[in-house]
C-alpha positions as protocol buffer text, in pm:
chain_id: "A"
residue {
  index: 1
  type: UNK
  ca { x: 828 y: -434 z: 1328 }
}
residue {
  index: 2
  type: UNK
  ca { x: 891 y: -804 z: 1381 }
}
residue {
  index: 3
  type: UNK
  ca { x: 667 y: -1007 z: 1152 }
}
residue {
  index: 4
  type: UNK
  ca { x: 827 y: -1335 z: 1072 }
}
residue {
  index: 5
  type: UNK
  ca { x: 549 y: -1570 z: 1180 }
}
residue {
  index: 6
  type: UNK
  ca { x: 335 y: -1729 z: 906 }
}
residue {
  index: 7
  type: UNK
  ca { x: 16 y: -1619 z: 1084 }
}
residue {
  index: 8
  type: UNK
  ca { x: 122 y: -1254 z: 1094 }
}
residue {
  index: 9
  type: UNK
  ca { x: 223 y: -1256 z: 728 }
}
residue {
  index: 10
  type: UNK
  ca { x: -118 y: -1399 z: 641 }
}
residue {
  index: 11
  type: UNK
  ca { x: -291 y: -1132 z: 855 }
}
residue {
  index: 12
  type: UNK
  ca { x: -101 y: -854 z: 676 }
}
residue {
  index: 13
  type: UNK
  ca { x: -202 y: -1004 z: 343 }
}
residue {
  index: 14
  type: UNK
  ca { x: -567 y: -1014 z: 453 }
}
residue {
  index: 15
  type: UNK
  ca { x: -552 y: -655 z: 586 }
}
residue {
  index: 16
  type: UNK
  ca { x: -445 y: -522 z: 247 }
}
residue {
  index: 17
  type: UNK
  ca { x: -637 y: -773 z: 34 }
}
residue {
  index: 18
  type: UNK
  ca { x: -304 y: -895 z: -99 }
}
residue {
  index: 19
  type: UNK
  ca { x: -289 y: -1220 z: -297 }
}
residue {
  index: 20
  type: UNK
  ca { x: 42 y: -1391 z: -366 }
}
residue {
  index: 21
  type: UNK
  ca { x: 133 y: -1406 z: -734 }
}
residue {
  index: 22
  type: UNK
  ca { x: 302 y: -1727 z: -836 }
}
residue {
  index: 23
  type: UNK
  ca { x: 425 y: -1557 z: -1152 }
}
residue {
  index: 24
  type: UNK
  ca { x: 629 y: -1311 z: -943 }
}
residue {
  index: 25
  type: UNK
  ca { x: 778 y: -1584 z: -726 }
}
residue {
  index: 26
  type: UNK
  ca { x: 637 y: -1431 z: -406 }
}
residue {
  index: 27
  type: UNK
  ca { x: 745 y: -1658 z: -121 }
}
residue {
  index: 28
  type: UNK
  ca { x: 816 y: -1473 z: 204 }
}
residue {
  index: 29
  type: UNK
  ca { x: 1064 y: -1601 z: 460 }
}
residue {
  index: 30
  type: UNK
  ca { x: 945 y: -1677 z: 815 }
}
residue {
  index: 31
  type: UNK
  ca { x: 1271 y: -1765 z: 994 }
}
residue {
  index: 32
  type: UNK
  ca { x: 1446 y: -1504 z: 1209 }
}
residue {
  index: 33
  type: UNK
  ca { x: 1758 y: -1720 z: 1216 }
}
residue {
  index: 34
  type: UNK
  ca { x: 1784 y: -1722 z: 836 }
}
residue {
  index: 35
  type: UNK
  ca { x: 1718 y: -1348 z: 817 }
}
residue {
  index: 36
  type: UNK
  ca { x: 2007 y: -1289 z: 1056 }
}
residue {
  index: 37
  type: UNK
  ca { x: 2230 y: -1524 z: 855 }
}
residue {
  index: 38
  type: UNK
  ca { x: 2161 y: -1322 z: 540 }
}
residue {
  index: 39
  type: UNK
  ca { x: 2227 y: -990 z: 715 }
}
residue {
  index: 40
  type: UNK
  ca { x: 2545 y: -1126 z: 876 }
}
residue {
  index: 41
  type: UNK
  ca { x: 2674 y: -1255 z: 542 }
}
residue {
  index: 42
  type: UNK
  ca { x: 2614 y: -912 z: 384 }
}
residue {
  index: 43
  type: UNK
  ca { x: 2877 y: -766 z: 622 }
}
residue {
  index: 44
  type: UNK
  ca { x: 2700 y: -431 z: 629 }
}
residue {
  index: 45
  type: UNK
  ca { x: 2865 y: -259 z: 930 }
}
residue {
  index: 46
  type: UNK
  ca { x: 2670 y: 64 z: 894 }
}
residue {
  index: 47
  type: UNK
  ca { x: 2718 y: 87 z: 517 }
}
residue {
  index: 48
  type: UNK
  ca { x: 2467 y: 91 z: 234 }
}
residue {
  index: 49
  type: UNK
  ca { x: 2252 y: -195 z: 109 }
}
residue {
  index: 50
  type: UNK
  ca { x: 2052 y: -242 z: -208 }
}
residue {
  index: 51
  type: UNK
  ca { x: 1777 y: -498 z: -157 }
}
residue {
  index: 52
  type: UNK
  ca { x: 1609 y: -663 z: -455 }
}
residue {
  index: 53
  type: UNK
  ca { x: 1251 y: -777 z: -400 }
}
residue {
  index: 54
  type: UNK
  ca { x: 1165 y: -679 z: -39 }
}
residue {
  index: 55
  type: UNK
  ca { x: 818 y: -835 z: -43 }
}
residue {
  index: 56
  type: UNK
  ca { x: 654 y: -748 z: 290 }
}
residue {
  index: 57
  type: UNK
  ca { x: 986 y: -616 z: 421 }
}
residue {
  index: 58
  type: UNK
  ca { x: 1085 y: -911 z: 640 }
}
residue {
  index: 59
  type: UNK
  ca { x: 1450 y: -897 z: 531 }
}
residue {
  index: 60
  type: UNK
  ca { x: 1445 y: -518 z: 492 }
}
residue {
  index: 61
  type: UNK
  ca { x: 1358 y: -495 z: 861 }
}
residue {
  index: 62
  type: UNK
  ca { x: 1674 y: -686 z: 955 }
}
residue {
  index: 63
  type: UNK
  ca { x: 1895 y: -497 z: 710 }
}
residue {
  index: 64
  type: UNK
  ca { x: 1772 y: -157 z: 832 }
}
residue {
  index: 65
  type: UNK
  ca { x: 1892 y: -236 z: 1186 }
}
residue {
  index: 66
  type: UNK
  ca { x: 2249 y: -271 z: 1059 }
}
residue {
  index: 67
  type: UNK
  ca { x: 2276 y: -35 z: 762 }
}
residue {
  index: 68
  type: UNK
  ca { x: 2328 y: 335 z: 724 }
}
residue {
  index: 69
  type: UNK
  ca { x: 2083 y: 325 z: 435 }
}
residue {
  index: 70
  type: UNK
  ca { x: 1872 y: 60 z: 261 }
}
residue {
  index: 71
  type: UNK
  ca { x: 1725 y: 109 z: -85 }
}
residue {
  index: 72
  type: UNK
  ca { x: 1469 y: -161 z: -162 }
}
residue {
  index: 73
  type: UNK
  ca { x: 1367 y: -217 z: -524 }
}
residue {
  index: 74
  type: UNK
  ca { x: 1020 y: -375 z: -560 }
}
residue {
  index: 75
  type: UNK
  ca { x: 845 y: -452 z: -889 }
}
residue {
  index: 76
  type: UNK
  ca { x: 494 y: -512 z: -749 }
}
residue {
  index: 77
  type: UNK
  ca { x: 318 y: -178 z: -688 }
}
residue {
  index: 78
  type: UNK
  ca { x: 61 y: -353 z: -464 }
}
residue {
  index: 79
  type: UNK
  ca { x: 338 y: -397 z: -207 }
}
residue {
  index: 80
  type: UNK
  ca { x: 433 y: -29 z: -181 }
}
residue {
  index: 81
  type: UNK
  ca { x: 160 y: 71 z: 73 }
}
residue {
  index: 82
  type: UNK
  ca { x: 232 y: -246 z: 272 }
}
residue {
  index: 83
  type: UNK
  ca { x: 602 y: -159 z: 289 }
}
residue {
  index: 84
  type: UNK
  ca { x: 515 y: 197 z: 393 }
}
residue {
  index: 85
  type: UNK
  ca { x: 336 y: 39 z: 689 }
}
residue {
  index: 86
  type: UNK
  ca { x: 576 y: -243 z: 785 }
}
residue {
  index: 87
  type: UNK
  ca { x: 888 y: -23 z: 756 }
}
residue {
  index: 88
  type: UNK
  ca { x: 738 y: 296 z: 901 }
}
residue {
  index: 89
  type: UNK
  ca { x: 970 y: 297 z: 1205 }
}
residue {
  index: 90
  type: UNK
  ca { x: 1284 y: 328 z: 990 }
}
residue {
  index: 91
  type: UNK
  ca { x: 1403 y: 658 z: 848 }
}
residue {
  index: 92
  type: UNK
  ca { x: 1699 y: 495 z: 670 }
}
residue {
  index: 93
  type: UNK
  ca { x: 1491 y: 294 z: 421 }
}
residue {
  index: 94
  type: UNK
  ca { x: 1381 y: 408 z: 76 }
}
residue {
  index: 95
  type: UNK
  ca { x: 1151 y: 188 z: -134 }
}
residue {
  index: 96
  type: UNK
  ca { x: 1144 y: 233 z: -510 }
}
residue {
  index: 97
  type: UNK
  ca { x: 884 y: 73 z: -735 }
}
residue {
  index: 98
  type: UNK
  ca { x: 1094 y: -60 z: -1026 }
}
residue {
  index: 99
  type: UNK
  ca { x: 1169 y: -373 z: -1222 }
}
residue {
  index: 100
  type: UNK
  ca { x: 1532 y: -447 z: -1139 }
}
residue {
  index: 101
  type: UNK
  ca { x: 1588 y: -606 z: -1481 }
}
residue {
  index: 102
  type: UNK
  ca { x: 1493 y: -277 z: -1647 }
}
residue {
  index: 103
  type: UNK
  ca { x: 1679 y: -57 z: -1399 }
}
residue {
  index: 104
  type: UNK
  ca { x: 2028 y: 89 z: -1422 }
}
residue {
  index: 105
  type: UNK
  ca { x: 2170 y: -50 z: -1098 }
}
residue {
  index: 106
  type: UNK
  ca { x: 2488 y: 153 z: -1136 }
}
residue {
  index: 107
  type: UNK
  ca { x: 2281 y: 474 z: -1150 }
}
residue {
  index: 108
  type: UNK
  ca { x: 2095 y: 375 z: -831 }
}
residue {
  index: 109
  type: UNK
  ca { x: 2426 y: 326 z: -649 }
}
residue {
  index: 110
  type: UNK
  ca { x: 2554 y: 662 z: -775 }
}
residue {
  index: 111
  type: UNK
  ca { x: 2236 y: 849 z: -685 }
}
residue {
  index: 112
  type: UNK
  ca { x: 2146 y: 681 z: -357 }
}
residue {
  index: 113
  type: UNK
  ca { x: 2485 y: 593 z: -212 }
}
residue {
  index: 114
  type: UNK
  ca { x: 2714 y: 853 z: -376 }
}
residue {
  index: 115
  type: UNK
  ca { x: 2896 y: 572 z: -557 }
}
residue {
  index: 116
  type: UNK
  ca { x: 3031 y: 413 z: -237 }
}
residue {
  index: 117
  type: UNK
  ca { x: 3078 y: 36 z: -221 }
}
residue {
  index: 118
  type: UNK
  ca { x: 2764 y: -132 z: -96 }
}
residue {
  index: 119
  type: UNK
  ca { x: 2620 y: -477 z: -34 }
}
residue {
  index: 120
  type: UNK
  ca { x: 2334 y: -627 z: -233 }
}
residue {
  index: 121
  type: UNK
  ca { x: 2088 y: -859 z: -63 }
}
residue {
  index: 122
  type: UNK
  ca { x: 1800 y: -1040 z: -228 }
}
residue {
  index: 123
  type: UNK
  ca { x: 1544 y: -1316 z: -192 }
}
residue {
  index: 124
  type: UNK
  ca { x: 1521 y: -1379 z: -564 }
}
residue {
  index: 125
  type: UNK
  ca { x: 1218 y: -1520 z: -746 }
}
residue {
  index: 126
  type: UNK
  ca { x: 1330 y: -1841 z: -913 }
}
residue {
  index: 127
  type: UNK
  ca { x: 1230 y: -1732 z: -1262 }
}
residue {
  index: 128
  type: UNK
  ca { x: 1472 y: -1435 z: -1268 }
}
residue {
  index: 129
  type: UNK
  ca { x: 1754 y: -1571 z: -1053 }
}
residue {
  index: 130
  type: UNK
  ca { x: 2011 y: -1634 z: -1326 }
}
residue {
  index: 131
  type: UNK
  ca { x: 1940 y: -1313 z: -1524 }
}
residue {
  index: 132
  type: UNK
  ca { x: 1977 y: -1096 z: -1211 }
}
residue {
  index: 133
  type: UNK
  ca { x: 2291 y: -1270 z: -1087 }
}
residue {
  index: 134
  type: UNK
  ca { x: 2448 y: -1249 z: -1434 }
}
residue {
  index: 135
  type: UNK
  ca { x: 2357 y: -883 z: -1468 }
}
residue {
  index: 136
  type: UNK
  ca { x: 2493 y: -785 z: -1127 }
}
residue {
  index: 137
  type: UNK
  ca { x: 2819 y: -970 z: -1183 }
}
residue {
  index: 138
  type: UNK
  ca { x: 2884 y: -852 z: -1538 }
}
residue {
  index: 139
  type: UNK
  ca { x: 2803 y: -487 z: -1457 }
}
residue {
  index: 140
  type: UNK
  ca { x: 3123 y: -450 z: -1250 }
}
residue {
  index: 141
  type: UNK
  ca { x: 2932 y: -260 z: -982 }
}
residue {
  index: 142
  type: UNK
  ca { x: 3100 y: -102 z: -678 }
}
residue {
  index: 143
  type: UNK
  ca { x: 2982 y: -372 z: -438 }
}
residue {
  index: 144
  type: UNK
  ca { x: 3153 y: -565 z: -159 }
}
residue {
  index: 145
  type: UNK
  ca { x: 2933 y: -868 z: -171 }
}
residue {
  index: 146
  type: UNK
  ca { x: 2612 y: -1010 z: -308 }
}
residue {
  index: 147
  type: UNK
  ca { x: 2403 y: -1224 z: -72 }
}
residue {
  index: 148
  type: UNK
  ca { x: 2112 y: -1402 z: -232 }
}
residue {
  index: 149
  type: UNK
  ca { x: 1843 y: -1650 z: -144 }
}
residue {
  index: 150
  type: UNK
  ca { x: 1811 y: -1876 z: -444 }
}
residue {
  index: 151
  type: UNK
  ca { x: 1680 y: -2217 z: -541 }
}
residue {
  index: 152
  type: UNK
  ca { x: 1919 y: -2471 z: -388 }
}
residue {
  index: 153
  type: UNK
  ca { x: 2013 y: -2622 z: -723 }
}
residue {
  index: 154
  type: UNK
  ca { x: 2121 y: -2276 z: -850 }
}
residue {
  index: 155
  type: UNK
  ca { x: 2338 y: -2225 z: -542 }
}
residue {
  index: 156
  type: UNK
  ca { x: 2493 y: -2567 z: -602 }
}
residue {
  index: 157
  type: UNK
  ca { x: 2571 y: -2472 z: -963 }
}
residue {
  index: 158
  type: UNK
  ca { x: 2735 y: -2142 z: -868 }
}
residue {
  index: 159
  type: UNK
  ca { x: 2956 y: -2296 z: -599 }
}
residue {
  index: 160
  type: UNK
  ca { x: 3035 y: -2615 z: -797 }
}
residue {
  index: 161
  type: UNK
  ca { x: 3393 y: -2725 z: -860 }
}
residue {
  index: 162
  type: UNK
  ca { x: 3540 y: -2874 z: -1181 }
}
residue {
  index: 163
  type: UNK
  ca { x: 3458 y: -3238 z: -1240 }
}
residue {
  index: 164
  type: UNK
  ca { x: 3115 y: -3225 z: -1074 }
}
residue {
  index: 165
  type: UNK
  ca { x: 2777 y: -3252 z: -1246 }
}
residue {
  index: 166
  type: UNK
  ca { x: 2673 y: -2902 z: -1132 }
}
residue {
  index: 167
  type: UNK
  ca { x: 2981 y: -2727 z: -1270 }
}
residue {
  index: 168
  type: UNK
  ca { x: 2903 y: -2512 z: -1573 }
}
residue {
  index: 169
  type: UNK
  ca { x: 2928 y: -2173 z: -1740 }
}
residue {
  index: 170
  type: UNK
  ca { x: 2745 y: -2002 z: -1450 }
}
residue {
  index: 171
  type: UNK
  ca { x: 2998 y: -2151 z: -1205 }
}
residue {
  index: 172
  type: UNK
  ca { x: 3289 y: -2010 z: -1406 }
}
residue {
  index: 173
  type: UNK
  ca { x: 3126 y: -1666 z: -1449 }
}
residue {
  index: 174
  type: UNK
  ca { x: 3057 y: -1625 z: -1077 }
}
residue {
  index: 175
  type: UNK
  ca { x: 3390 y: -1768 z: -961 }
}
residue {
  index: 176
  type: UNK
  ca { x: 3585 y: -1551 z: -1206 }
}
residue {
  index: 177
  type: UNK
  ca { x: 3461 y: -1236 z: -1033 }
}
residue {
  index: 178
  type: UNK
  ca { x: 3370 y: -1357 z: -683 }
}
residue {
  index: 179
  type: UNK
  ca { x: 3423 y: -1618 z: -413 }
}
residue {
  index: 180
  type: UNK
  ca { x: 3091 y: -1798 z: -356 }
}
residue {
  index: 181
  type: UNK
  ca { x: 3002 y: -1953 z: -21 }
}
residue {
  index: 182
  type: UNK
  ca { x: 2696 y: -2163 z: 60 }
}
residue {
  index: 183
  type: UNK
  ca { x: 2581 y: -2009 z: 389 }
}
residue {
  index: 184
  type: UNK
  ca { x: 2274 y: -2216 z: 473 }
}
residue {
  index: 185
  type: UNK
  ca { x: 2016 y: -2451 z: 324 }
}
residue {
  index: 186
  type: UNK
  ca { x: 1662 y: -2317 z: 376 }
}
residue {
  index: 187
  type: UNK
  ca { x: 1380 y: -2576 z: 374 }
}
residue {
  index: 188
  type: UNK
  ca { x: 1066 y: -2497 z: 175 }
}
residue {
  index: 189
  type: UNK
  ca { x: 859 y: -2505 z: 495 }
}
residue {
  index: 190
  type: UNK
  ca { x: 1015 y: -2177 z: 613 }
}
residue {
  index: 191
  type: UNK
  ca { x: 832 y: -1975 z: 345 }
}
residue {
  index: 192
  type: UNK
  ca { x: 478 y: -1845 z: 300 }
}
residue {
  index: 193
  type: UNK
  ca { x: 342 y: -1959 z: 58 }
}
residue {
  index: 194
  type: UNK
  ca { x: 548 y: -2275 z: 61 }
}
residue {
  index: 195
  type: UNK
  ca { x: 752 y: -2328 z: -260 }
}
residue {
  index: 196
  type: UNK
  ca { x: 798 y: -2670 z: -417 }
}
residue {
  index: 197
  type: UNK
  ca { x: 1175 y: -2688 z: -360 }
}
residue {
  index: 198
  type: UNK
  ca { x: 1432 y: -2597 z: -95 }
}
residue {
  index: 199
  type: UNK
  ca { x: 1636 y: -2279 z: -117 }
}
residue {
  index: 200
  type: UNK
  ca { x: 1984 y: -2174 z: -8 }
}
residue {
  index: 201
  type: UNK
  ca { x: 2154 y: -1857 z: 110 }
}
residue {
  index: 202
  type: UNK
  ca { x: 2457 y: -1789 z: -108 }
}
residue {
  index: 203
  type: UNK
  ca { x: 2717 y: -1520 z: -36 }
}
residue {
  index: 204
  type: UNK
  ca { x: 2942 y: -1399 z: -317 }
}
residue {
  index: 205
  type: UNK
  ca { x: 3233 y: -1184 z: -201 }
}
residue {
  index: 206
  type: UNK
  ca { x: 3379 y: -992 z: -492 }
}
residue {
  index: 207
  type: UNK
  ca { x: 3747 y: -1026 z: -572 }
}
residue {
  index: 208
  type: UNK
  ca { x: 3973 y: -721 z: -602 }
}
residue {
  index: 209
  type: UNK
  ca { x: 4078 y: -864 z: -937 }
}
residue {
  index: 210
  type: UNK
  ca { x: 3948 y: -1164 z: -1137 }
}
residue {
  index: 211
  type: UNK
  ca { x: 4052 y: -1515 z: -1035 }
}
residue {
  index: 212
  type: UNK
  ca { x: 4269 y: -1556 z: -1347 }
}
residue {
  index: 213
  type: UNK
  ca { x: 4443 y: -1304 z: -1568 }
}
residue {
  index: 214
  type: UNK
  ca { x: 4339 y: -1287 z: -1933 }
}
residue {
  index: 215
  type: UNK
  ca { x: 4404 y: -1029 z: -2204 }
}
residue {
  index: 216
  type: UNK
  ca { x: 4063 y: -1065 z: -2366 }
}
residue {
  index: 217
  type: UNK
  ca { x: 3769 y: -1142 z: -2135 }
}
residue {
  index: 218
  type: UNK
  ca { x: 3532 y: -1173 z: -2429 }
}
residue {
  index: 219
  type: UNK
  ca { x: 3746 y: -1452 z: -2568 }
}
residue {
  index: 220
  type: UNK
  ca { x: 3768 y: -1616 z: -2224 }
}
residue {
  index: 221
  type: UNK
  ca { x: 3391 y: -1632 z: -2186 }
}
residue {
  index: 222
  type: UNK
  ca { x: 3347 y: -1732 z: -2549 }
}
residue {
  index: 223
  type: UNK
  ca { x: 3568 y: -2035 z: -2480 }
}
residue {
  index: 224
  type: UNK
  ca { x: 3372 y: -2113 z: -2163 }
}
residue {
  index: 225
  type: UNK
  ca { x: 3038 y: -2089 z: -2342 }
}
residue {
  index: 226
  type: UNK
  ca { x: 3163 y: -2313 z: -2622 }
}
residue {
  index: 227
  type: UNK
  ca { x: 3304 y: -2573 z: -2380 }
}
residue {
  index: 228
  type: UNK
  ca { x: 2967 y: -2616 z: -2207 }
}
residue {
  index: 229
  type: UNK
  ca { x: 2752 y: -2589 z: -2520 }
}
residue {
  index: 230
  type: UNK
  ca { x: 2729 y: -2968 z: -2562 }
}
residue {
  index: 231
  type: UNK
  ca { x: 2820 y: -3136 z: -2237 }
}
residue {
  index: 232
  type: UNK
  ca { x: 2840 y: -3489 z: -2377 }
}
residue {
  index: 233
  type: UNK
  ca { x: 3091 y: -3394 z: -2645 }
}
residue {
  index: 234
  type: UNK
  ca { x: 3466 y: -3360 z: -2608 }
}
residue {
  index: 235
  type: UNK
  ca { x: 3626 y: -3021 z: -2558 }
}
residue {
  index: 236
  type: UNK
  ca { x: 3774 y: -3035 z: -2909 }
}
residue {
  index: 237
  type: UNK
  ca { x: 3436 y: -3100 z: -3072 }
}
residue {
  index: 238
  type: UNK
  ca { x: 3269 y: -2823 z: -2868 }
}
residue {
  index: 239
  type: UNK
  ca { x: 3534 y: -2569 z: -2964 }
}
residue {
  index: 240
  type: UNK
  ca { x: 3524 y: -2675 z: -3330 }
}
residue {
  index: 241
  type: UNK
  ca { x: 3150 y: -2615 z: -3337 }
}
residue {
  index: 242
  type: UNK
  ca { x: 3195 y: -2258 z: -3209 }
}
residue {
  index: 243
  type: UNK
  ca { x: 3517 y: -2142 z: -3369 }
}
residue {
  index: 244
  type: UNK
  ca { x: 3607 y: -2116 z: -3738 }
}
residue {
  index: 245
  type: UNK
  ca { x: 3944 y: -2283 z: -3684 }
}
residue {
  index: 246
  type: UNK
  ca { x: 3972 y: -2644 z: -3797 }
}
residue {
  index: 247
  type: UNK
  ca { x: 4004 y: -2933 z: -3556 }
}
residue {
  index: 248
  type: UNK
  ca { x: 4372 y: -2979 z: -3638 }
}
residue {
  index: 249
  type: UNK
  ca { x: 4454 y: -2621 z: -3543 }
}
residue {
  index: 250
  type: UNK
  ca { x: 4237 y: -2633 z: -3229 }
}
residue {
  index: 251
  type: UNK
  ca { x: 4395 y: -2962 z: -3128 }
}
residue {
  index: 252
  type: UNK
  ca { x: 4736 y: -2793 z: -3156 }
}
residue {
  index: 253
  type: UNK
  ca { x: 4613 y: -2508 z: -2936 }
}
residue {
  index: 254
  type: UNK
  ca { x: 4494 y: -2752 z: -2670 }
}
residue {
  index: 255
  type: UNK
  ca { x: 4824 y: -2940 z: -2693 }
}
residue {
  index: 256
  type: UNK
  ca { x: 5013 y: -2613 z: -2637 }
}
residue {
  index: 257
  type: UNK
  ca { x: 4788 y: -2545 z: -2336 }
}
residue {
  index: 258
  type: UNK
  ca { x: 4868 y: -2889 z: -2195 }
}
residue {
  index: 259
  type: UNK
  ca { x: 4505 y: -3002 z: -2218 }
}
residue {
  index: 260
  type: UNK
  ca { x: 4387 y: -3335 z: -2360 }
}
residue {
  index: 261
  type: UNK
  ca { x: 4138 y: -3254 z: -2640 }
}
residue {
  index: 262
  type: UNK
  ca { x: 3933 y: -3560 z: -2536 }
}
residue {
  index: 263
  type: UNK
  ca { x: 3843 y: -3402 z: -2203 }
}
residue {
  index: 264
  type: UNK
  ca { x: 3503 y: -3245 z: -2147 }
}
residue {
  index: 265
  type: UNK
  ca { x: 3442 y: -2883 z: -2057 }
}
residue {
  index: 266
  type: UNK
  ca { x: 3314 y: -2957 z: -1706 }
}
residue {
  index: 267
  type: UNK
  ca { x: 3657 y: -3092 z: -1607 }
}
residue {
  index: 268
  type: UNK
  ca { x: 3848 y: -2769 z: -1681 }
}
residue {
  index: 269
  type: UNK
  ca { x: 3957 y: -2521 z: -1416 }
}
residue {
  index: 270
  type: UNK
  ca { x: 3941 y: -2144 z: -1462 }
}
residue {
  index: 271
  type: UNK
  ca { x: 4318 y: -2143 z: -1519 }
}
residue {
  index: 272
  type: UNK
  ca { x: 4284 y: -2398 z: -1801 }
}
residue {
  index: 273
  type: UNK
  ca { x: 4008 y: -2196 z: -1968 }
}
residue {
  index: 274
  type: UNK
  ca { x: 4236 y: -1892 z: -1941 }
}
residue {
  index: 275
  type: UNK
  ca { x: 4526 y: -2076 z: -2110 }
}
residue {
  index: 276
  type: UNK
  ca { x: 4305 y: -2173 z: -2404 }
}
residue {
  index: 277
  type: UNK
  ca { x: 4170 y: -1818 z: -2436 }
}
residue {
  index: 278
  type: UNK
  ca { x: 4520 y: -1670 z: -2432 }
}
residue {
  index: 279
  type: UNK
  ca { x: 4637 y: -1899 z: -2712 }
}
residue {
  index: 280
  type: UNK
  ca { x: 4327 y: -1829 z: -2921 }
}
residue {
  index: 281
  type: UNK
  ca { x: 4368 y: -1456 z: -2860 }
}
């Protein structure tokens, strides 16, 4: 079923007495071009796809045309009968009524896709964007890529490079495990209901191994978290506030790493964070 027009989405809502819940971030896409961009970026090629938050099934419809199997995880039980209707022509789609933040994603992949590498696609509600992205990345799931529709400012933060205002701990986390690419800006007017801000399609292709080699990943991310904890302070002061070592010792560590202690965390590359973590380890 093709149902990307705003009028048709509104008619479906009226048919089922469905009201959009702002608290669940329910904004449904109405652009066929953007839907195709998302599906293209997922690089499905007949494989499996886990979709987070299918809504009325507008993206699910496009994914099902390309995938061997689509499992769509939807938190709102009011949408289940609507999805049964809008996706009735597909026998390769399974909808499950679950909260993705309380779901073992690894278990879903094992049970539904026999543990094979899959793609994840999602039009994420703004209020859970960072928790879901963080959870998917840190879980070390067997996935090829993760294509998400997110608030534009979140996409900018994930793809940001050192020395820019958007670069932060989320940038380092995502870029450590994946290669992010900003696929397309999506204006607010292409959604029903219309959100207050623009969105962006972001594709994260997972690396075969992390971007930098470290012996202790917990130490690496501890250093990263400390470096961005107080953005206006120098790297030395940020580290001193998070580690028990004195400033003199930390200054010596930074000197050994070839890093000026007066620099700020947002200027450091992943390789520089790795050098600090190795010396502290």
